[in-house]
DRENTORBA-637669 format. One record per residue (C-alpha): residue number from 1; z, y, x; residue in three letters. Coordinates in Angstrom, 3 decimals, always signed. Layout:
# residues N
+-----+----------+----------+----------+------+
! pos !        w !        v !        u ! code !
+-----+----------+----------+----------+------+
! NUM !        Z !        Y !        X !  ALA !
...
+-----+----------+----------+----------+------+
***
This chain:
# residues 357
+-----+----------+----------+----------+------+
! pos !        w !        v !        u ! code !
+-----+----------+----------+----------+------+
!   1 !  +71.641 !  -67.090 !  +33.896 !  MET !
!   2 !  +69.838 !  -65.116 !  +31.208 !  THR !
!   3 !  +67.778 !  -66.915 !  +28.615 !  GLN !
!   4 !  +64.147 !  -65.845 !  +28.418 !  SER !
!   5 !  +63.029 !  -64.188 !  +25.198 !  ILE !
!   6 !  +60.126 !  -65.885 !  +23.359 !  PRO !
!   7 !  +56.836 !  -64.086 !  +22.886 !  ARG !
!   8 !  +56.902 !  -61.420 !  +20.184 !  ALA !
!   9 !  +53.604 !  -61.062 !  +18.330 !  ILE !
!  10 !  +52.999 !  -58.764 !  +15.357 !  ILE !
!  11 !  +50.023 !  -59.114 !  +13.038 !  HIS !
!  12 !  +49.093 !  -55.919 !  +11.217 !  LEU !
!  13 !  +46.982 !  -56.017 !   +8.059 !  ASP !
!  14 !  +46.092 !  -52.792 !   +6.234 !  LEU !
!  15 !  +46.500 !  -53.589 !   +2.532 !  ASP !
!  16 !  +43.318 !  -53.328 !   +0.412 !  ALA !
!  17 !  +42.058 !  -51.066 !   +3.186 !  PHE !
!  18 !  +38.815 !  -49.703 !   +1.713 !  PHE !
!  19 !  +40.497 !  -49.001 !   -1.624 !  CYS !
!  20 !  +43.567 !  -47.497 !   +0.043 !  SER !
!  21 !  +41.372 !  -45.047 !   +1.973 !  VAL !
!  22 !  +39.648 !  -44.044 !   -1.272 !  GLU !
!  23 !  +43.044 !  -43.448 !   -2.909 !  VAL !
!  24 !  +44.116 !  -41.412 !   +0.102 !  LEU !
!  25 !  +41.053 !  -39.193 !   -0.328 !  LYS !
!  26 !  +41.482 !  -39.010 !   -4.111 !  ASN !
!  27 !  +45.124 !  -39.528 !   -5.207 !  PRO !
!  28 !  +44.052 !  -39.579 !   -8.870 !  GLU !
!  29 !  +42.845 !  -43.134 !   -8.214 !  LEU !
!  30 !  +46.356 !  -44.318 !   -7.418 !  ASN !
!  31 !  +47.464 !  -47.221 !   -9.618 !  GLY !
!  32 !  +44.027 !  -47.714 !  -11.151 !  LYS !
!  33 !  +41.738 !  -50.756 !  -10.896 !  PRO !
!  34 !  +39.226 !  -49.955 !   -8.162 !  ILE !
!  35 !  +36.372 !  -51.960 !   -6.705 !  ALA !
!  36 !  +34.539 !  -50.735 !   -3.633 !  VAL !
!  37 !  +31.007 !  -52.107 !   -3.541 !  GLY !
!  38 !  +27.545 !  -52.026 !   -5.076 !  GLY !
!  39 !  +26.518 !  -51.321 !   -8.650 !  GLN !
!  40 !  +26.477 !  -54.234 !  -11.136 !  PRO !
!  41 !  +22.926 !  -53.513 !  -12.288 !  ASP !
!  42 !  +21.690 !  -53.829 !   -8.716 !  LYS !
!  43 !  +23.316 !  -57.179 !   -7.964 !  ARG !
!  44 !  +26.132 !  -55.416 !   -6.150 !  GLY !
!  45 !  +29.066 !  -57.321 !   -4.693 !  VAL !
!  46 !  +32.745 !  -56.369 !   -4.504 !  VAL !
!  47 !  +33.604 !  -55.427 !   -0.909 !  ALA !
!  48 !  +37.265 !  -54.715 !   -1.707 !  ALA !
!  49 !  +39.508 !  -54.644 !   -4.768 !  ALA !
!  50 !  +42.695 !  -52.651 !   -5.297 !  SER !
!  51 !  +45.845 !  -54.531 !   -6.277 !  TYR !
!  52 !  +45.659 !  -53.299 !   -9.893 !  PRO !
!  53 !  +42.098 !  -54.694 !   -9.990 !  ALA !
!  54 !  +43.241 !  -58.005 !   -8.532 !  ARG !
!  55 !  +45.536 !  -58.509 !  -11.521 !  LYS !
!  56 !  +42.351 !  -58.993 !  -13.549 !  PHE !
!  57 !  +41.146 !  -61.707 !  -11.152 !  GLY !
!  58 !  +38.786 !  -59.423 !   -9.241 !  ILE !
!  59 !  +38.385 !  -60.179 !   -5.533 !  HIS !
!  60 !  +36.082 !  -59.483 !   -2.610 !  SER !
!  61 !  +32.670 !  -61.221 !   -2.525 !  ALA !
!  62 !  +32.660 !  -61.410 !   -6.323 !  MET !
!  63 !  +29.483 !  -60.155 !   -8.089 !  PRO !
!  64 !  +30.216 !  -56.655 !   -9.414 !  MET !
!  65 !  +28.714 !  -57.695 !  -12.757 !  SER !
!  66 !  +31.506 !  -60.280 !  -13.035 !  ARG !
!  67 !  +34.143 !  -57.682 !  -12.089 !  ALA !
!  68 !  +32.970 !  -55.384 !  -14.888 !  VAL !
!  69 !  +33.322 !  -58.218 !  -17.403 !  LYS !
!  70 !  +36.851 !  -58.995 !  -16.197 !  LEU !
!  71 !  +37.967 !  -55.357 !  -16.381 !  CYS !
!  72 !  +36.073 !  -52.877 !  -18.552 !  LYS !
!  73 !  +38.011 !  -49.964 !  -16.974 !  ASP !
!  74 !  +37.147 !  -50.884 !  -13.392 !  ILE !
!  75 !  +36.280 !  -47.870 !  -11.243 !  ILE !
!  76 !  +33.355 !  -48.668 !   -8.933 !  ILE !
!  77 !  +33.173 !  -46.676 !   -5.697 !  ILE !
!  78 !  +30.265 !  -46.923 !   -3.222 !  PRO !
!  79 !  +31.521 !  -47.871 !   +0.250 !  PRO !
!  80 !  +31.894 !  -45.164 !   +2.897 !  ASN !
!  81 !  +32.055 !  -47.167 !   +6.115 !  PHE !
!  82 !  +32.107 !  -44.084 !   +8.327 !  LYS !
!  83 !  +35.314 !  -42.953 !   +6.635 !  SER !
!  84 !  +36.890 !  -46.419 !   +6.925 !  TYR !
!  85 !  +36.083 !  -46.557 !  +10.635 !  LYS !
!  86 !  +37.654 !  -43.125 !  +11.163 !  THR !
!  87 !  +40.920 !  -44.191 !   +9.538 !  TYR !
!  88 !  +40.867 !  -47.481 !  +11.437 !  SER !
!  89 !  +40.634 !  -45.603 !  +14.749 !  VAL !
!  90 !  +43.534 !  -43.339 !  +13.728 !  ILE !
!  91 !  +45.719 !  -46.342 !  +12.886 !  VAL !
!  92 !  +44.885 !  -48.260 !  +16.057 !  MET !
!  93 !  +45.609 !  -45.238 !  +18.255 !  LYS !
!  94 !  +49.030 !  -44.997 !  +16.655 !  LEU !
!  95 !  +49.633 !  -48.729 !  +17.071 !  VAL !
!  96 !  +48.602 !  -48.958 !  +20.720 !  GLU !
!  97 !  +51.477 !  -46.662 !  +21.699 !  LYS !
!  98 !  +53.866 !  -49.504 !  +20.798 !  GLU !
!  99 !  +51.838 !  -52.400 !  +22.209 !  ALA !
! 100 !  +51.783 !  -54.256 !  +25.484 !  ASP !
! 101 !  +48.462 !  -55.648 !  +24.283 !  LEU !
! 102 !  +46.441 !  -54.733 !  +21.213 !  LEU !
! 103 !  +43.710 !  -57.028 !  +19.922 !  GLU !
! 104 !  +41.839 !  -55.502 !  +17.000 !  GLN !
! 105 !  +40.133 !  -58.341 !  +15.149 !  ILE !
! 106 !  +38.583 !  -56.324 !  +12.333 !  SER !
! 107 !  +38.510 !  -52.804 !  +10.949 !  VAL !
! 108 !  +41.848 !  -53.417 !   +9.186 !  ASP !
! 109 !  +43.596 !  -56.106 !  +11.253 !  GLU !
! 110 !  +45.142 !  -56.346 !  +14.697 !  ALA !
! 111 !  +47.437 !  -58.493 !  +16.804 !  PHE !
! 112 !  +50.090 !  -56.632 !  +18.773 !  ILE !
! 113 !  +52.004 !  -58.161 !  +21.682 !  ASP !
! 114 !  +55.348 !  -56.397 !  +22.260 !  VAL !
! 115 !  +56.961 !  -59.140 !  +24.366 !  SER !
! 116 !  +57.678 !  -56.959 !  +27.397 !  SER !
! 117 !  +59.097 !  -54.150 !  +25.297 !  ARG !
! 118 !  +62.043 !  -56.028 !  +23.850 !  ILE !
! 119 !  +65.510 !  -56.933 !  +25.076 !  GLY !
! 120 !  +66.146 !  -59.274 !  +22.154 !  ASN !
! 121 !  +64.296 !  -60.587 !  +19.129 !  TRP !
! 122 !  +65.639 !  -57.881 !  +16.799 !  GLU !
! 123 !  +63.888 !  -55.276 !  +18.962 !  ASP !
! 124 !  +60.541 !  -56.771 !  +17.892 !  ALA !
! 125 !  +61.544 !  -56.509 !  +14.235 !  VAL !
! 126 !  +62.559 !  -52.871 !  +14.715 !  GLU !
! 127 !  +59.206 !  -52.099 !  +16.349 !  ILE !
! 128 !  +57.437 !  -53.680 !  +13.367 !  ALA !
! 129 !  +59.536 !  -51.672 !  +10.894 !  LYS !
! 130 !  +58.816 !  -48.483 !  +12.803 !  SER !
! 131 !  +55.082 !  -49.211 !  +12.901 !  LEU !
! 132 !  +54.960 !  -49.959 !   +9.193 !  GLN !
! 133 !  +56.803 !  -46.747 !   +8.360 !  ASN !
! 134 !  +54.696 !  -44.606 !  +10.703 !  ASN !
! 135 !  +51.416 !  -45.886 !   +9.254 !  ILE !
! 136 !  +52.632 !  -45.447 !   +5.674 !  ALA !
! 137 !  +54.259 !  -42.032 !   +6.132 !  VAL !
! 138 !  +52.154 !  -40.359 !   +8.811 !  ASN !
! 139 !  +48.754 !  -41.730 !   +7.773 !  ILE !
! 140 !  +49.387 !  -42.687 !   +4.166 !  GLY !
! 141 !  +48.069 !  -46.251 !   +4.248 !  LEU !
! 142 !  +50.005 !  -49.246 !   +2.906 !  PRO !
! 143 !  +50.256 !  -52.121 !   +5.365 !  ASN !
! 144 !  +51.803 !  -55.549 !   +5.791 !  SER !
! 145 !  +53.093 !  -57.098 !   +8.993 !  LEU !
! 146 !  +54.093 !  -60.518 !  +10.225 !  GLY !
! 147 !  +56.394 !  -60.958 !  +13.232 !  VAL !
! 148 !  +56.466 !  -64.298 !  +15.025 !  ALA !
! 149 !  +56.249 !  -66.048 !  +18.373 !  THR !
! 150 !  +52.495 !  -66.666 !  +18.166 !  ASN !
! 151 !  +49.301 !  -65.346 !  +16.584 !  LYS !
! 152 !  +48.841 !  -68.092 !  +13.996 !  MET !
! 153 !  +52.323 !  -67.727 !  +12.505 !  ILE !
! 154 !  +52.216 !  -63.922 !  +12.602 !  ALA !
! 155 !  +48.921 !  -63.829 !  +10.711 !  LYS !
! 156 !  +50.121 !  -66.216 !   +8.017 !  ILE !
! 157 !  +53.367 !  -64.244 !   +7.698 !  ALA !
! 158 !  +51.616 !  -60.898 !   +7.199 !  SER !
! 159 !  +49.736 !  -62.306 !   +4.215 !  ASP !
! 160 !  +52.715 !  -63.675 !   +2.287 !  LEU !
! 161 !  +54.345 !  -60.586 !   +0.784 !  ASN !
! 162 !  +51.550 !  -58.114 !   +0.161 !  LYS !
! 163 !  +51.398 !  -55.212 !   -0.336 !  PRO !
! 164 !  +53.830 !  -53.411 !   +1.990 !  ASN !
! 165 !  +55.310 !  -56.683 !   +3.184 !  GLY !
! 166 !  +57.244 !  -57.389 !   +6.362 !  LEU !
! 167 !  +57.758 !  -61.094 !   +7.026 !  THR !
! 168 !  +59.692 !  -62.238 !  +10.075 !  VAL !
! 169 !  +59.613 !  -65.806 !  +11.414 !  VAL !
! 170 !  +62.391 !  -66.151 !  +13.984 !  LYS !
! 171 !  +62.007 !  -68.305 !  +17.093 !  PRO !
! 172 !  +62.688 !  -71.930 !  +16.188 !  GLY !
! 173 !  +61.863 !  -71.451 !  +12.495 !  GLU !
! 174 !  +58.096 !  -71.920 !  +12.808 !  GLU !
! 175 !  +57.955 !  -75.461 !  +11.388 !  ARG !
! 176 !  +60.296 !  -74.785 !   +8.470 !  SER !
! 177 !  +58.316 !  -71.646 !   +7.650 !  PHE !
! 178 !  +55.021 !  -73.553 !   +7.574 !  LEU !
! 179 !  +56.302 !  -76.710 !   +5.864 !  ALA !
! 180 !  +55.853 !  -75.795 !   +2.161 !  PRO !
! 181 !  +52.574 !  -73.928 !   +2.631 !  LEU !
! 182 !  +49.071 !  -75.211 !   +1.942 !  SER !
! 183 !  +47.120 !  -76.308 !   +5.046 !  PRO !
! 184 !  +44.513 !  -73.744 !   +4.025 !  GLN !
! 185 !  +46.958 !  -70.975 !   +4.974 !  LYS !
! 186 !  +46.037 !  -71.811 !   +8.587 !  ILE !
! 187 !  +42.931 !  -69.767 !   +9.322 !  SER !
! 188 !  +41.159 !  -72.663 !  +11.060 !  GLY !
! 189 !  +41.397 !  -74.888 !   +7.974 !  ILE !
! 190 !  +38.853 !  -74.022 !   +5.286 !  GLY !
! 191 !  +38.396 !  -75.218 !   +1.681 !  PRO !
! 192 !  +36.272 !  -78.251 !   +2.621 !  LYS !
! 193 !  +38.776 !  -79.472 !   +5.200 !  MET !
! 194 !  +41.602 !  -78.894 !   +2.718 !  ALA !
! 195 !  +39.746 !  -81.116 !   +0.245 !  GLU !
! 196 !  +39.406 !  -83.864 !   +2.861 !  LYS !
! 197 !  +43.126 !  -83.632 !   +3.636 !  LEU !
! 198 !  +43.928 !  -83.803 !   -0.085 !  ALA !
! 199 !  +42.162 !  -87.190 !   -0.248 !  THR !
! 200 !  +44.735 !  -88.306 !   +2.347 !  MET !
! 201 !  +47.553 !  -87.026 !   +0.089 !  ASN !
! 202 !  +48.092 !  -84.029 !   +2.349 !  VAL !
! 203 !  +48.639 !  -80.857 !   +0.314 !  THR !
! 204 !  +51.289 !  -79.131 !   +2.442 !  THR !
! 205 !  +51.639 !  -78.403 !   +6.136 !  ILE !
! 206 !  +54.788 !  -80.553 !   +6.143 !  ARG !
! 207 !  +52.686 !  -83.525 !   +5.056 !  GLU !
! 208 !  +50.045 !  -82.666 !   +7.649 !  LEU !
! 209 !  +52.690 !  -82.587 !  +10.387 !  SER !
! 210 !  +53.770 !  -86.132 !   +9.474 !  LYS !
! 211 !  +50.314 !  -87.671 !   +9.903 !  LEU !
! 212 !  +50.145 !  -89.787 !  +13.084 !  PRO !
! 213 !  +48.182 !  -88.137 !  +15.868 !  LEU !
! 214 !  +45.894 !  -91.153 !  +16.323 !  ASN !
! 215 !  +44.876 !  -91.028 !  +12.655 !  ILE !
! 216 !  +44.040 !  -87.310 !  +12.799 !  LEU !
! 217 !  +42.059 !  -87.809 !  +16.003 !  GLU !
! 218 !  +40.194 !  -90.837 !  +14.663 !  ALA !
! 219 !  +39.295 !  -89.044 !  +11.442 !  ARG !
! 220 !  +38.541 !  -85.535 !  +12.712 !  PHE !
! 221 !  +38.164 !  -85.782 !  +16.516 !  GLY !
! 222 !  +39.246 !  -82.759 !  +18.572 !  LYS !
! 223 !  +39.746 !  -80.750 !  +15.400 !  PHE !
! 224 !  +42.308 !  -83.317 !  +14.306 !  GLY !
! 225 !  +44.250 !  -82.726 !  +17.520 !  LEU !
! 226 !  +44.090 !  -78.978 !  +16.896 !  ALA !
! 227 !  +45.420 !  -79.432 !  +13.345 !  MET !
! 228 !  +48.286 !  -81.518 !  +14.677 !  ALA !
! 229 !  +49.330 !  -78.668 !  +16.964 !  ASN !
! 230 !  +48.944 !  -76.071 !  +14.223 !  TRP !
! 231 !  +51.101 !  -78.137 !  +11.858 !  ALA !
! 232 !  +53.850 !  -78.074 !  +14.494 !  GLN !
! 233 !  +53.611 !  -74.279 !  +14.640 !  GLY !
! 234 !  +52.037 !  -74.294 !  +18.110 !  LYS !
! 235 !  +49.539 !  -71.623 !  +19.175 !  ASP !
! 236 !  +49.321 !  -70.526 !  +22.805 !  ASP !
! 237 !  +46.398 !  -68.126 !  +22.399 !  ARG !
! 238 !  +47.063 !  -64.818 !  +24.184 !  PRO !
! 239 !  +46.591 !  -61.413 !  +22.606 !  VAL !
! 240 !  +43.485 !  -60.061 !  +24.316 !  ARG !
! 241 !  +42.994 !  -56.330 !  +24.647 !  THR !
! 242 !  +39.673 !  -54.571 !  +24.963 !  TYR !
! 243 !  +40.993 !  -51.018 !  +24.829 !  ARG !
! 244 !  +41.328 !  -48.671 !  +27.766 !  GLU !
! 245 !  +44.995 !  -48.433 !  +28.713 !  ILE !
! 246 !  +46.285 !  -44.857 !  +28.473 !  LYS !
! 247 !  +49.940 !  -45.457 !  +29.307 !  SER !
! 248 !  +52.541 !  -48.170 !  +29.852 !  ILE !
! 249 !  +56.066 !  -47.630 !  +28.613 !  SER !
! 250 !  +59.265 !  -49.310 !  +27.504 !  ASN !
! 251 !  +61.932 !  -47.805 !  +25.309 !  GLU !
! 252 !  +65.149 !  -49.023 !  +23.731 !  ARG !
! 253 !  +66.926 !  -47.869 !  +20.594 !  THR !
! 254 !  +70.657 !  -48.497 !  +20.793 !  PHE !
! 255 !  +72.759 !  -49.982 !  +17.953 !  PRO !
! 256 !  +75.363 !  -47.307 !  +18.803 !  LYS !
! 257 !  +74.791 !  -43.949 !  +20.519 !  ASP !
! 258 !  +75.587 !  -44.005 !  +24.251 !  ILE !
! 259 !  +77.137 !  -41.132 !  +26.201 !  SER !
! 260 !  +78.147 !  -42.999 !  +29.386 !  SER !
! 261 !  +76.023 !  -41.820 !  +32.319 !  LYS !
! 262 !  +76.558 !  -45.069 !  +34.236 !  GLU !
! 263 !  +75.459 !  -47.205 !  +31.289 !  GLU !
! 264 !  +72.407 !  -45.034 !  +30.603 !  LEU !
! 265 !  +71.324 !  -45.128 !  +34.262 !  LEU !
! 266 !  +71.650 !  -48.911 !  +34.306 !  MET !
! 267 !  +69.465 !  -49.190 !  +31.188 !  ILE !
! 268 !  +67.010 !  -46.723 !  +32.693 !  LEU !
! 269 !  +66.668 !  -48.954 !  +35.756 !  LYS !
! 270 !  +66.059 !  -52.028 !  +33.571 !  GLN !
! 271 !  +63.373 !  -50.193 !  +31.616 !  LEU !
! 272 !  +61.739 !  -49.044 !  +34.858 !  SER !
! 273 !  +61.640 !  -52.632 !  +36.142 !  GLU !
! 274 !  +59.843 !  -53.777 !  +32.975 !  LYS !
! 275 !  +57.338 !  -50.942 !  +33.234 !  VAL !
! 276 !  +56.559 !  -51.783 !  +36.861 !  VAL !
! 277 !  +56.106 !  -55.468 !  +36.020 !  LYS !
! 278 !  +53.575 !  -54.592 !  +33.311 !  ARG !
! 279 !  +51.882 !  -52.089 !  +35.623 !  LEU !
! 280 !  +51.434 !  -54.712 !  +38.334 !  ARG !
! 281 !  +50.388 !  -57.396 !  +35.841 !  ASP !
! 282 !  +47.533 !  -55.112 !  +34.829 !  LYS !
! 283 !  +46.803 !  -54.354 !  +38.521 !  GLU !
! 284 !  +47.199 !  -50.633 !  +37.966 !  LEU !
! 285 !  +48.857 !  -47.726 !  +39.746 !  LYS !
! 286 !  +50.036 !  -44.564 !  +38.022 !  ALA !
! 287 !  +50.088 !  -40.884 !  +38.939 !  LYS !
! 288 !  +52.620 !  -39.857 !  +36.311 !  ARG !
! 289 !  +56.121 !  -41.016 !  +35.407 !  VAL !
! 290 !  +57.799 !  -39.886 !  +32.210 !  PHE !
! 291 !  +61.018 !  -40.483 !  +30.319 !  ILE !
! 292 !  +61.849 !  -40.063 !  +26.647 !  LYS !
! 293 !  +65.266 !  -39.061 !  +25.315 !  LEU !
! 294 !  +66.247 !  -39.133 !  +21.655 !  ARG !
! 295 !  +69.713 !  -37.800 !  +20.921 !  TYR !
! 296 !  +72.126 !  -38.855 !  +18.176 !  TYR !
! 297 !  +70.749 !  -36.063 !  +15.943 !  ASP !
! 298 !  +67.133 !  -37.314 !  +16.452 !  PHE !
! 299 !  +66.276 !  -34.342 !  +18.691 !  ASP !
! 300 !  +63.633 !  -35.846 !  +21.017 !  THR !
! 301 !  +62.415 !  -34.690 !  +24.455 !  HIS !
! 302 !  +59.921 !  -36.062 !  +26.971 !  THR !
! 303 !  +59.988 !  -35.079 !  +30.635 !  THR !
! 304 !  +57.339 !  -36.031 !  +33.175 !  GLN !
! 305 !  +56.436 !  -35.742 !  +36.832 !  LYS !
! 306 !  +52.936 !  -36.120 !  +38.292 !  SER !
! 307 !  +51.617 !  -36.938 !  +41.766 !  PHE !
! 308 !  +48.400 !  -36.752 !  +43.731 !  ALA !
! 309 !  +48.652 !  -40.402 !  +44.853 !  GLU !
! 310 !  +48.991 !  -43.302 !  +42.420 !  ALA !
! 311 !  +52.055 !  -45.541 !  +42.828 !  ILE !
! 312 !  +53.349 !  -48.915 !  +41.656 !  ASP !
! 313 !  +56.589 !  -49.033 !  +43.660 !  SER !
! 314 !  +59.556 !  -50.181 !  +41.593 !  GLU !
! 315 !  +61.955 !  -48.188 !  +43.752 !  GLU !
! 316 !  +59.932 !  -44.970 !  +43.526 !  MET !
! 317 !  +59.383 !  -45.176 !  +39.771 !  ILE !
! 318 !  +63.051 !  -45.999 !  +39.123 !  ALA !
! 319 !  +64.195 !  -43.115 !  +41.328 !  ASN !
! 320 !  +61.808 !  -40.662 !  +39.669 !  ILE !
! 321 !  +62.950 !  -41.811 !  +36.220 !  ALA !
! 322 !  +66.581 !  -41.227 !  +37.251 !  GLU !
! 323 !  +65.712 !  -37.791 !  +38.649 !  GLU !
! 324 !  +63.979 !  -36.830 !  +35.412 !  LEU !
! 325 !  +66.892 !  -38.140 !  +33.370 !  PHE !
! 326 !  +69.458 !  -36.083 !  +35.293 !  MET !
! 327 !  +67.238 !  -33.030 !  +34.898 !  PHE !
! 328 !  +66.670 !  -33.495 !  +31.184 !  ALA !
! 329 !  +69.973 !  -34.850 !  +29.831 !  TRP !
! 330 !  +71.507 !  -32.021 !  +27.853 !  SER !
! 331 !  +75.282 !  -31.487 !  +28.035 !  ASN !
! 332 !  +76.033 !  -35.214 !  +28.032 !  ASN !
! 333 !  +74.941 !  -35.471 !  +24.390 !  LYS !
! 334 !  +75.071 !  -39.029 !  +23.006 !  PRO !
! 335 !  +71.707 !  -40.777 !  +23.204 !  ILE !
! 336 !  +70.251 !  -43.167 !  +20.589 !  ARG !
! 337 !  +66.934 !  -43.952 !  +22.346 !  LEU !
! 338 !  +65.887 !  -44.054 !  +25.989 !  LEU !
! 339 !  +62.383 !  -44.711 !  +27.297 !  GLY !
! 340 !  +60.482 !  -44.885 !  +30.598 !  VAL !
! 341 !  +56.725 !  -44.834 !  +31.045 !  GLY !
! 342 !  +53.816 !  -44.279 !  +33.400 !  VAL !
! 343 !  +50.363 !  -42.896 !  +32.756 !  SER !
! 344 !  +47.411 !  -41.067 !  +34.310 !  ASN !
! 345 !  +45.879 !  -44.078 !  +36.022 !  PHE !
! 346 !  +42.620 !  -42.358 !  +36.970 !  ASN !
! 347 !  +42.983 !  -38.589 !  +36.693 !  VAL !
! 348 !  +44.039 !  -36.485 !  +39.663 !  ASP !
! 349 !  +46.969 !  -34.170 !  +39.016 !  THR !
! 350 !  +48.749 !  -31.474 !  +40.952 !  LYS !
! 351 !  +51.333 !  -33.050 !  +43.246 !  SER !
! 352 !  +54.956 !  -32.616 !  +42.320 !  GLY !
! 353 !  +54.350 !  -30.842 !  +39.020 !  GLN !
! 354 !  +57.237 !  -31.249 !  +36.603 !  THR !
! 355 !  +56.921 !  -30.397 !  +32.943 !  GLU !
! 356 !  +59.416 !  -30.314 !  +30.109 !  LEU !
! 357 !  +58.248 !  -30.297 !  +26.494 !  PHE !
+-----+----------+----------+----------+------+
***
């Protein structure tokens, strides 16, 4: 009997996003103290501060007049929200290719559920590493990620090792991860609540977790019950997506290259089953099936087949994936990555068309 894999949630946070976009547009700003916001003589406020600026104690929501006093060399840049939105869209389009569900919670933050894409926990970590690298290399924006079994832990984790951090909290390590941290690290607990907890000699999440439930409930009502759950590392909130789904796919990168046809076909069938489950969960049918092959030398090919009628049959999709694989596999070359996907949920296509690119 196989053991079920816990949820795998990634929280993405684009580091000093406004400032990073400005550096991307003007590389001469790299490494310099930057504050995006209004002018100090017009009661401007800091909207974002670069990490070099933060070393001087400058932070968002600070009066720009104060920022200038803290750092005489601060470079003030008026915000360009249209530009920030454009880069946000570019990042999220890249991210959604790896996500079962993508919940964008701000212009520079998102939760990503990859639970159905993984065969083991390390797969989730590899997806996070790949995402971080793709955003940094292909777009040029620094970013930090947290990988955990729920949204609360993932968000806290992404904030711990900025910039360019990747913090992983393995299943079962949630409580030990939270224990030494301040209760205020939990997004639902603000400064005023932290002060109230401090009067109860609670300055760490470990101490919060040891408070009897009846005391928390008597003192803080329903919010006390919520804090008790948070202190135990519990958070059952789902990742909610509001984006139109373009495709559903699963892929697996192998620890060692595989050249056995039987083994590859077995993996292909497993991937197809996962894709069909996700397809049915979303109550969709697809008119296109595709597979992705990446060989040992990183040469990558995608092959697809389209139909006039949409399907969600596990047998049909698995058979089509196998057919495409046999057509595309080149000279039994060892394979390092294999993927199966479906797309074209609404657009009519020419029946039976097969494309190789």
